[in-house]
C-alpha positions as CSV (number, residue, x, y, z in Angstrom):
1,M,4.6,-21.0,-12.6
2,P,5.2,-17.8,-11.3
3,L,7.5,-15.4,-13.6
4,T,7.6,-12.0,-12.1
5,P,8.3,-9.5,-14.9
6,L,8.4,-5.7,-14.2
7,V,5.4,-3.5,-14.6
8,P,5.1,0.0,-13.2
9,A,4.1,0.9,-9.5
10,T,1.1,2.5,-8.1
11,T,0.8,5.7,-6.2
12,G,-0.9,4.2,-3.1
13,G,0.4,4.8,-0.2
14,N,0.7,7.9,2.1
15,E,3.6,10.2,1.2
16,P,6.9,9.4,3.6
17,A,7.2,11.3,6.5
18,A,10.3,13.5,6.9
19,P,12.9,11.7,8.8
20,D,14.6,12.5,12.2
21,A,17.5,14.6,12.5
22,I,20.9,12.6,11.9
23,Y,23.9,13.0,14.1
24,N,26.1,10.3,13.2
25,C,26.8,8.7,9.7
26,P,25.1,5.5,9.5
27,A,28.1,4.2,7.8
28,C,30.9,5.7,9.8
29,S,29.8,7.1,12.7
30,H,31.2,10.2,12.3
31,Y,29.6,12.9,13.9
32,L,27.8,15.4,11.8
33,P,26.6,19.2,12.5
34,P,23.0,19.6,11.9
35,G,21.8,19.7,8.3
36,T,24.7,17.9,7.0
37,L,23.5,15.7,3.8
38,A,26.9,14.0,3.0
39,C,29.4,12.8,5.4
40,P,32.6,14.8,5.4
41,E,34.4,11.7,6.0
42,C,33.3,8.6,3.9
43,H,31.2,10.9,1.7
44,S,27.8,8.6,1.8
45,I,24.5,10.2,1.7
46,I,23.2,10.7,5.2
47,Y,19.0,10.5,4.5
48,A,19.5,7.6,1.8
49,G,16.5,5.7,3.3
50,H,14.4,8.5,3.2
51,L,15.5,9.1,-0.4
52,R,14.5,5.7,-1.5
53,D,11.3,6.1,-0.3
54,L,10.7,9.4,-2.2
55,A,12.5,7.5,-5.1
56,L,9.8,4.8,-4.6
57,R,7.1,7.0,-4.2
58,A,8.1,9.1,-7.4
59,S,8.6,6.0,-9.6
60,A,5.3,4.8,-8.5
61,A,3.7,8.0,-9.8
62,E,5.8,7.7,-13.2
63,G,4.1,4.1,-13.5
64,E,0.7,5.4,-13.4
65,K,1.5,8.5,-15.8
66,H,0.7,10.7,-12.6
67,W,3.5,13.4,-14.0
68,V,2.9,16.4,-11.3
69,E,2.6,13.8,-8.2
70,A,6.2,12.2,-9.5
71,R,7.6,15.7,-10.1
72,E,6.7,16.6,-6.7
73,A,8.3,13.8,-4.8
74,W,11.8,14.2,-6.9
75,S,11.6,17.6,-5.9
76,K,11.3,17.0,-2.2
77,A,14.5,14.6,-2.6
78,L,16.4,17.5,-3.8
79,D,16.2,18.8,-0.3
80,W,17.8,16.1,1.2
81,L,20.6,15.8,-1.5
82,P,23.9,17.8,-1.4
83,A,23.8,20.3,-4.1
84,G,26.1,19.4,-7.1
85,T,26.3,15.7,-6.8
86,K,25.6,13.3,-9.5
87,Q,22.7,12.1,-7.2
88,A,21.2,15.4,-7.2
89,D,22.0,16.2,-11.1
90,A,20.3,13.1,-12.2
91,V,17.1,14.3,-9.8
92,N,17.1,17.5,-11.8
93,V,17.4,15.5,-15.1
94,K,14.2,13.4,-14.0
95,I,12.4,17.2,-13.0
96,A,13.0,18.4,-16.3
97,A,11.8,15.2,-18.3
98,L,8.2,15.5,-16.0
99,D,8.2,19.0,-16.8
100,A,8.5,18.3,-20.5
101,R,5.7,15.2,-20.0
102,V,3.5,17.7,-18.2
103,R,3.5,20.3,-21.0
104,A,3.2,17.8,-23.6
105,D,0.0,16.4,-21.6
106,E,-1.5,19.9,-21.5
107,D,-0.9,20.7,-24.9
108,Y,-2.3,17.4,-25.8
109,K,-5.6,17.8,-23.6
110,S,-5.7,21.5,-25.2
111,K,-5.9,20.1,-28.7
112,W,-8.4,17.5,-28.1
113,T,-10.7,20.1,-26.0
114,K,-10.7,22.0,-29.2
115,R,-11.4,19.3,-31.5
116,L,-14.2,17.8,-29.1
117,G,-15.9,20.7,-28.0
118,P,-18.7,19.9,-25.8
119,L,-18.1,16.5,-25.5
120,A,-14.3,16.8,-24.5
121,P,-15.3,16.3,-20.6
122,V,-17.3,13.2,-21.2
123,V,-14.6,11.7,-23.4
124,F,-11.4,12.7,-21.0
125,F,-13.7,11.2,-18.0
126,L,-14.0,7.9,-19.9
127,A,-10.0,8.0,-20.6
128,K,-9.5,8.7,-16.9
129,A,-11.6,6.0,-15.6
130,K,-9.9,3.4,-17.7
131,S,-13.0,1.6,-17.4
132,L,-12.5,-0.9,-21.0
133,F,-8.6,-1.6,-20.1
134,F,-10.2,-2.8,-16.6
135,L,-12.8,-4.8,-18.1
136,L,-10.1,-6.2,-20.6
137,F,-7.6,-7.2,-17.7
138,K,-10.1,-8.9,-15.8
139,L,-11.4,-10.7,-18.9
140,K,-7.7,-12.0,-19.7
141,F,-7.4,-13.4,-16.2
142,L,-10.6,-15.2,-16.3
143,L,-10.0,-16.5,-19.8
144,S,-6.7,-17.8,-19.1
145,F,-7.8,-19.3,-15.9
146,L,-10.6,-21.3,-18.1
147,A,-8.2,-22.4,-20.6
148,F,-5.7,-23.4,-18.2
149,F,-8.5,-25.5,-16.2
150,G,-10.0,-26.9,-19.5
151,I,-6.2,-28.6,-20.4
152,Y,-5.9,-30.1,-17.1
153,W,-9.7,-31.4,-17.0
154,A,-9.3,-33.1,-20.1
155,L,-6.1,-34.5,-19.0
156,F,-7.1,-35.5,-15.7
157,G,-11.0,-35.2,-15.2
158,W,-12.1,-32.1,-13.7
159,Q,-12.0,-33.1,-10.1
160,F,-8.0,-33.0,-10.2
161,G,-8.0,-30.2,-13.4
162,L,-10.0,-27.7,-10.9
163,G,-7.9,-28.6,-7.8
164,F,-4.6,-28.0,-9.7
165,T,-5.6,-25.1,-11.1
166,L,-6.8,-23.4,-7.8
167,A,-3.5,-24.5,-6.1
168,I,-1.5,-22.4,-8.7
169,L,-3.7,-19.7,-8.7
170,I,-3.5,-19.5,-5.0
171,H,0.4,-19.6,-5.7
172,E,0.3,-16.4,-7.3
173,M,-2.1,-14.8,-5.1
174,G,0.9,-15.2,-2.7
175,H,2.6,-12.8,-4.8
176,F,-0.2,-10.7,-5.4
177,V,-1.1,-10.5,-1.9
178,A,2.7,-9.6,-1.2
179,A,3.0,-6.9,-3.5
180,R,0.5,-5.1,-2.6
181,R,1.0,-5.1,1.0
182,R,4.4,-3.5,0.0
183,G,2.1,-0.8,-2.0
184,L,3.6,-2.2,-5.3
185,K,1.3,-2.3,-8.6
186,V,0.1,-5.9,-9.4
187,D,-1.9,-7.4,-11.7
188,L,-4.1,-10.4,-11.6
189,P,-2.4,-13.5,-12.5
190,V,-2.2,-14.6,-16.0
191,F,-2.4,-18.4,-17.0
192,L,0.0,-19.9,-19.5
193,P,-2.1,-23.1,-20.8
194,G,0.3,-26.0,-20.1
195,L,2.9,-24.5,-19.0
196,G,2.1,-22.3,-15.5
197,A,1.1,-18.6,-14.7
198,Y,2.8,-15.7,-13.8
199,V,2.1,-12.5,-11.8
200,R,3.3,-9.0,-13.0
201,W,4.6,-6.6,-10.5
202,Y,6.9,-3.8,-10.2
203,S,10.1,-3.9,-8.4
204,M,12.6,-1.1,-9.5
205,G,13.7,0.6,-5.8
206,V,12.8,-2.1,-3.7
207,S,15.3,-4.1,-1.4
208,L,16.6,-7.9,-2.3
209,E,15.2,-8.6,1.1
210,T,11.7,-7.0,-0.4
211,L,12.3,-8.6,-3.7
212,S,12.9,-12.0,-1.9
213,G,9.9,-11.8,0.4
214,I,7.5,-11.5,-2.6
215,A,9.4,-14.2,-4.5
216,L,8.9,-16.5,-1.6
217,A,5.3,-15.7,-0.6
218,G,4.0,-17.8,-3.7
219,P,5.7,-21.2,-2.6
220,L,4.4,-20.3,0.9
221,F,0.8,-19.9,-0.3
222,G,1.4,-23.0,-2.2
223,L,2.8,-24.8,1.0
224,L,-0.6,-24.0,2.8
225,V,-2.3,-25.6,-0.1
226,A,-0.7,-28.8,0.1
227,L,-1.2,-29.0,3.9
228,V,-5.0,-28.4,3.6
229,C,-5.1,-31.0,0.8
230,G,-2.9,-33.3,2.9
231,A,-5.4,-32.5,6.2
232,I,-8.5,-33.0,3.9
233,A,-6.5,-36.6,2.7
234,L,-6.1,-37.7,6.2
235,K,-9.4,-36.8,7.8
236,T,-11.2,-38.3,4.7
237,G,-9.0,-40.9,3.2
238,S,-9.5,-39.3,-0.5
239,P,-6.7,-40.0,-3.0
240,L,-7.5,-37.3,-4.9
241,F,-6.7,-34.6,-2.1
242,A,-3.5,-36.9,-1.4
243,A,-2.7,-36.2,-5.1
244,L,-3.3,-32.5,-4.9
245,A,-1.4,-32.4,-1.6
246,H,1.8,-34.1,-3.3
247,V,1.5,-32.3,-6.7
248,S,1.2,-28.9,-5.0
249,A,4.3,-29.6,-2.7
250,W,6.4,-30.5,-5.9
251,L,5.2,-27.9,-7.8
252,N,6.6,-25.3,-5.4
253,V,9.9,-27.2,-4.9
254,L,9.9,-26.7,-8.7
255,N,9.3,-22.6,-8.3
256,L,12.3,-22.8,-5.7
257,I,14.9,-24.0,-8.4
258,P,17.3,-20.6,-8.5
259,V,17.1,-20.1,-12.5
260,L,15.2,-18.1,-15.4
261,G,12.6,-16.2,-13.8
262,L,11.7,-18.7,-10.9
263,D,11.0,-17.9,-7.2
264,G,14.1,-19.3,-6.2
265,A,16.1,-16.9,-8.8
266,Q,14.5,-14.0,-7.3
267,A,15.3,-14.9,-3.8
268,T,18.8,-15.9,-4.2
269,H,19.5,-12.3,-5.2
270,A,19.4,-11.6,-1.5
271,L,21.9,-14.6,-0.6
272,D,25.5,-14.7,-0.1
273,R,28.0,-17.5,-0.5
274,T,27.4,-19.1,2.7
275,Q,23.6,-19.0,2.5
276,R,23.7,-20.6,-1.2
277,W,25.6,-23.5,0.3
278,L,23.0,-24.1,2.9
279,V,20.2,-24.0,0.6
280,L,22.1,-26.6,-1.6
281,A,22.9,-28.7,1.2
282,T,19.0,-28.9,2.3
283,S,18.3,-30.0,-1.3
284,L,20.4,-32.3,-1.6
285,I,19.7,-33.8,2.1
286,F,16.3,-34.3,0.7
287,F,17.4,-35.6,-2.7
288,A,19.2,-38.3,-0.7
289,W,16.4,-38.9,1.7
290,L,13.2,-38.9,-0.5
291,H,14.7,-39.7,-4.5
292,E,12.6,-36.7,-5.6
293,G,14.3,-35.3,-8.8
294,V,13.1,-31.9,-8.3
295,F,15.2,-31.6,-5.2
296,C,18.4,-32.5,-7.1
297,F,17.6,-29.9,-9.6
298,V,17.4,-26.9,-7.2
299,A,20.6,-28.1,-5.9
300,L,22.4,-28.0,-9.3
301,G,20.3,-24.7,-9.6
302,M,22.1,-23.2,-6.7
303,G,25.1,-24.9,-7.4
304,W,25.1,-22.9,-10.8
305,R,24.3,-19.5,-9.0
306,L,27.4,-19.9,-6.3
307,W,29.5,-20.6,-9.7
308,Q,27.9,-17.6,-11.1
309,G,28.6,-15.2,-8.1
310,G,27.1,-12.2,-7.9
311,Y,26.7,-12.2,-3.9
312,A,24.5,-9.9,-2.1
313,E,26.5,-7.1,-0.3
314,R,23.9,-7.4,2.7
315,P,22.7,-10.8,2.7
316,S,19.4,-11.5,4.5
317,T,19.1,-14.2,7.1
318,K,15.4,-14.0,6.8
319,T,15.4,-15.0,3.4
320,M,17.9,-18.0,3.8
321,I,15.8,-19.2,6.9
322,H,12.4,-18.8,4.7
323,F,14.2,-20.8,1.9
324,V,15.5,-23.5,4.0
325,L,12.3,-23.9,5.8
326,L,10.0,-24.0,2.5
327,L,12.3,-26.8,1.4
328,F,12.0,-28.7,4.7
329,A,8.3,-28.1,4.8
330,L,7.6,-29.1,1.1
331,G,9.8,-31.8,1.2
332,L,8.0,-33.3,4.6
333,T,4.7,-32.9,2.9
334,M,6.1,-35.0,-0.4
335,L,7.3,-37.6,2.2
336,R,3.7,-38.3,3.8
337,F,1.8,-38.1,0.7
338,P,4.0,-40.3,-1.9
339,A,3.7,-39.3,-5.8
340,P,-0.1,-40.4,-6.8
341,G,-0.9,-43.6,-8.8
342,N,-4.7,-43.5,-9.9
343,F,-7.2,-41.1,-8.0
């Protein structure tokens, strides 16, 4: 099951282009003289979108410990912030901290250059390449995948065990692909034998709609797995693929329960009260229709989210439609391929 904790982002992607001049406040439409950075009427920051792009780039560079690149990005942000504002002061604090980081790195490198002598260039090259850490990272993915597969092989046989493990892998790769497409750093999946799997990616500075899009990409890829397995089952009459179609669909509905670190919880952040009621109603309809308890848990989780509050200020209709369509398609797949018996 995909849990998505936060990790530093990559510095991939081009530098954000300078925005076009804005002559009307995006918040209140007040006319703005050329060069205005804050609306005199509603005090909104005019180039907030460009500042978010710069902040994301800077945070990504910090995550990779590229302090100079991060400093450059934050410095450019100052050009689009009114002097003396809290935002500008916060950026100046960031820049000062990065300056201290750069000096500390230079002092550290200078110290070890003296200690290592002629070996210093080789050591620094190996450290920069991070080849050892890269190898360990790949090894962690492979070993956890094999351990996960081994457990389900022992329980259900190698064919179902392999199919089930690959279904979870493809689900997690949905998060991986969606995060990479948005320029975020993302690790390969790590499997937790007997529990599920997770993908680590960095989400600081992204919009709620982007966060929900990455979260729902896992169930979307999982739906594709269920449909492919179902198509093979219809073509061949294979009870194994029929079982995989049902189990894959069930697993992805499970991930849409809006609690803890599940995908449904991440997506719910982008929904308002009405949209959450629509998801709850859809879940109850499928529970009454299919008598599948997992839909009841989605409904209960959404009911808890309604009671908890914390609705999105700018709700995402796209996220609500994506959420409901996933429930609908996964529910129909479970209806067409009932819970398996022996396979």
